[in-house]
N, C-alpha and C positions, 0 to 999 in steps of 0.2 A: 179532293185527290183520292184516287182509288189505291188500296194497298196492293203491293206485289203479291202474287200468289205465293203461298207457302212453299210449293213445290220448287219454285224458281230459286228462293232463298236457300233452301236445303241443297239444291244442285250446286250453287255458287260455293257454299260452305265446304262441301265434299271436295270440289275441285281445288279449293284453296289449300285444304288440308293435305291433299295428295301433292300439290306442288311444294309445300314446305317440307313434307317428309322426304321428298327426293332431293331437296337443296342441301349443300354441304353445311354442316353445323358450325356456327361461329363460336369461337373460344370465349368463355366467360373470363373477363379480365381479373376477376376476383379469384384468390386462391381457393381451391376446394378443400377446405380443412377436414372434411369428412373422409377424404380418400388418402390422407396422409397422417402418419402418427406425430402428434405434437410432443416434442421432447418433454419428459416429465422427470422431476426430481425423485430419487428413490424413496419408496415408502419404508425401506428397511433401515435407513439411517435416521436416528432420532434428532429432531430439532425442538427447540423450546417453544411452547405455546403455539401461536399461529404463524410462526416465522416461515416455515416451509410454504404455507399457503400465500403469505405475502410475496415471497420471491417468486412462486409459480404464477401468481397473478401477473407480475410484471413480465415474466417470460412469455406468457400467453398474449399479454397486451402489445408487446413490442417485437416479439420474435417472428419466425417464418409462419406460424399459424395465424398471425394477425393480418387482417386485409390491409393494414396500413404498413406492413413491413416493407422496407425499401432496401435493396441490395446495393452491391457496388460500394462506392465511397460513402453511402449514407446508411451504412449498417448501424444498428444500435450498438452503443458501447457500454461495457461494464468495466469498472476499474477497482482493484483491490490493493491495499497495503499487503506487505509480504510477512514480515516477522510478527508472530503471534496472531496473524489473521489467517493466512493460509497454512502456516506451519506453527507447531508448538515450539516455543523458545526462539532465541534470536540467532539467525544464521550468520549475521555479521560477527556477532560475539563468539560463535562457534569457530569461525574462521580465525579470528584473532587468537583464541585459545590454542588452536592447532599450530598457528605460526609461532607463537611463543614457546610451545613444547618442542618445536622443530627448528628453532634458531633462524627464522625467516625475516625477522625485522632487521633492516640495515641501519647502521649508526649514521644519524645525520651530522653534519658539521657542527651545528648548533641546534639544540632542541627548540630554541625560539624560532627557528626558521620554519617549523612545521605547522605553526598557527600564528596568525597575527594577534591573537588574544591571549596566548600563553603567558602566564605571570612570571616574573623573575624567580619567584619561589619555586614554581613548578620546573623552570628551566634548571635551577640549581639542583632540585631533588632528583630529576632524571639524569642529569650529568653525574652527580655523585653516585647514584645507584648503578648506572649502566657503565660508568667509567669512560676513559679516554684511550685505554690501551689498544682497543680494536681500531684499525684504520677506518677513516670515513668511508662509507659505502659498503663496508663489510658486514657480515652478519654478527649481531649481538649474541652472546651465549645465554640466552634467556632460559633455556632448558635447565641449566645449572645455576644461573644467577637469579635466585629467587627475588632479591631486592629490586633488580631491574624489571622483572616480570610484574612484581607488585605495583610498582610506581606506574607502569603503563596501564595496567588494568584499572588502577584507582583513578587515574586521570580520565580514562575513557568512561568508566562506569559512574563515578561519583562527582566528576569535575572537581577533584581535589587531590592534594598530595596525600601520601601515607601519614604525614604528621597533621593532616586536617586543614592545611592552608588552601585557599582557593587556587584552582589551576588556571582559570581564565578570568580576565577582567577587560573592561572597556565597554564600547557601545556596539551593539548590533540590533537588527530588527528581530525581535523575539518571535515573530510570526513568519519569518523567512529563513531563519537558520538557528542552529545551536552549535556552539564550538566543539563539544565533545563528539557530536555526530559527525561534523565535517572532518574532525581529526582522524577518523578511521581510514578513509582512502589516503590521507596525508601520511599515515604510518607506513603505508606500502610504497611510498616514493622510492624510485630507483629500480623497482621491479618492471618487467614487462607485463602487459595485460595477460598474455598467455600464462606466465608464471602465476599470477594471482588467481587466474581461473583454475589452475592445477591445485593450488592450495585450498580453494573453496570446495572443489570436488572431493579432495581427500577428507576435509572436514565434514562434509555432508555424509560421506559414506560411513565414517566413524560414528557420527551422531545418529544416523538412521539405524545402525546396528546395535547401539548401546540400549540397555533395558530402559524402559520408561521409569522415570524418577531417579536415574542414576546421576551421580555427581563425579567430578573430577577435580584434582588439585593442580592449579597453575600458580607458580610461586607459592605463596601461603594462602592464596584465595581459593575458596571452594565455589565452583561454578557448575551449571548444568552440563552433563555430558551427553545428553540425548536430545533428539528432535524427532518429530513425526509430522508427515503431511496429514492434515485433518481429512478423514474420509468424506465428510460432509462437504468440505470445500472442493476436494477433487471432484466429486460428483457434481457440484454446482457449476464448476468451470466447464466440465465436459457437456453438461446439459445446455449451458449458455452457448457454447460453440456449435452444438448441433442445431440450436435454435437460431442461428445466424447472427449472433452477437460477435463483435470484436472484443476480446478480453485482454485487458492490460493489467500489469503489475506496476504500481507507483510506489517506490520505496525510498526512504531516507538512508539507505545503506549504499555501499559501493556498488556501482553498476556491474562490473565483472563478476562479483560475488553473487549478486542477486540473480544474474542471468544463468549461472550454473545451477543454482537451486530451482529456478522457476521451470527449467526443463522437465522437472519431476512431475509437474502437473499439466504438461503439454502446452506450455506458453514459450514461444520463441524469443530470441534476443530482440527483434524488432518490437515486440510487445512488452518488453521489460524496461521500464524507465526508472532511473535511480540517479545517485550523485555521479556525474560524469566528470572524470578527472581530465585535465589537459595532459596529452602525451606528447613528449618531445624526443626526438632521436630514439624512438621506439620505447622510451621509459616513462612510467607514471611519474608525474610531478606533484608538488603540494598545491597546485592551482586547480580550480574547478570552473567549469563552464557556468555562465550566468543564465538568467531567464528574464523575460518580459522587459527587454531593453537594458538589463544590468550587465555590466562587462565581466570578463574573466577576473576571478578574485581568488582569495585564499579561503573560500567557504562562505562568502557574504550572502550568497543565494544558493540554497539547496531545496530539494523536494521535501519541505518541512512546513506544516500547517498551510498557510497561504501559498507557500512555494509549491506544494503539491497541485493546487488549482492551476498555478501558473504553468507548471510542467504539462498538465493535461491539455490546457488551452492551447499552448504553443506547439507541443510535439504531437498532439493527436488531431486537434482541430485547425492547426495552422494559423492561430491568432497571434500577431506579433506586437512587440512594443508594450507600452504601459497597459493596453487593453487586456493583456493576458493575465493581469492581476484581478480583473473584475469578473463578477459573476455574469455569465452570458445568458442569451435567451435560450428557451428550452430546446431548440433545434441544435444548439451547440453545447449541450451539457450531457453528461452521462446518464444512462438509464438506471443502473445500479452502481452503488458504491459501497465498499466494505472496509472497515478498519477496526483498530482496537484501542487507539490512544488519541490524545488531543492532537498529535501531529497529523492525524487523519481527518480531523473534524470538518474542515472547510470543504474538501472535495466530496466526502461522504454527504454532507449537507447539500451540496450542488445537485446530487442525483435527483432525477425527476420521477423515478419509479419506486425504488426501495433503498432505504439507508440502513445497511446491516452493520450492527456494532457487536463485537465481542467484548464481554464485560471484563475489563481489567482495573476497574475502579478509577479511571482517569476522569477528572471532573467535568470538563466542558463537554466532551463527547457523550458522557453519560447524562448530563443535565439535558442536552438536546434530544437524546434518544428517549429518556423517560418522559420529557415534556411532549414529545410526539406531535408537534405543532400541526403537521399535515396529514397525520394518520398513517404514514408510510414508513415509520421508523420500526426497525426489528432488532431488539436487544436480545442477545443470546449469551449464556454462560460459555466459557471456553469449553471446547469439546473434550479435552484432556486435562485433568487436574484443575477443575474450575475453582475459582475463588469462593470462600464462604461469603455470606451476606455481610455487606459493610454496615456497621453498627450505627454510625452517624449518618445524617443526611448529607447529600452534596451541597456545597455552599453556593448554589446557583445564583441566588439573588444578591450576593455580596462580592465573591471573589472566585467565581468559576471560570472567568474569562481572562486570558493573558493578553495584555495590551502590547503593541509594538515595542514599547520601552521597557517591557518586562514587569510592569506593575499589574496588579490584579483588580478586576472590576466584575460587575454583574453580567451574566449571560443575557443577551437580548435576542428576541425574535426578529424577523425581518421588518416587522411593523414597529420596532423600537420598544415594545413592551418587554419588561423583565421576567425572565423565567423564575418561577418560585423554587425554593429548595426542593430537591427530589429525594425520595427514599429508594433504596436498592431493592428491587423486586425480582430480577432475573439472576439467580446466583446458583452455585453449586449446593450440594447437600451439606 
């Protein structure tokens, strides 16, 4: 067979090129990351070690600059605890302190009505300290009655009375609730949601205006008077939102309180998940909504340890019933999770991209953070007033894990192997 003349081939090539150049260009289905700015975490805000790079890697892998980014209902999700993760100090405790100083706690008919686990000793101590002269449903004078304020703070903070007796007893799933956390929204029973939001705003404004490190007296207790939004976390939230992430707060605090504070970092009510009280006739009750097929109760199920996973699975991914308690496939898990305490360990561990931990020396989450089984854990000292190095190792191999019955055991990886004891390496000066 004879070859075509070179001139003929050249003529065809020129003609084809002319045809293609005059045809309308077809859009490349892949995002052109070269023509768009990929959202970046600020270089001006210090992070510990390689933590900024780990977070940025996940933002780049999952966000709008990734060819795999999907919008709409399938946007990547980041979820963070609130207190001591996004803000310094506890916004729930700040709200309680403000309420006690302004006589905003209403007298219950019986203190035992506020929690199904309240001990007779705590019931008697609260009744004696707060008295019975005030009509049921009226404000207790906690701004002047130090004994009443003290008993409330001691039960909330230490789960004991001022005389040292246990405030709660009975059985509960220790990976789904803790009575003194559930007791916080129960303390505000009788108020409207709008009233509680107003108290939270007032407490927030006071705490943000107070000098860093300042304290206040409530009763005879000395408690923090200040709070601050962490600049690094505000920047992280903004960067994630610009990169197309849905950013949620998942807190074991009262939902109306957390909603008021979360607005300060640009997170709306729909993206703020916390203890949801049952409201009847416009008033908060001592009952709370359940999760994962569990019914309404007096705090039997709240966003606490495994309860935070359930809340995310149910309220973000729409997974109902008992399945909401289970670890899901990668498509139905968050990309980034952040927390500071063992109450956060399950959902932070579920993250498929980065597990961010602020170091408050809480054993299970620190064991998992330092073990870094998948290479994606990022342990960071608190950004304000970080803790010094923990002198002893974390007891990961023996008692770092809290079982549902409250007993302690070893922390185990997904494959069942035991995490060895870990030393504290990400700490303040």
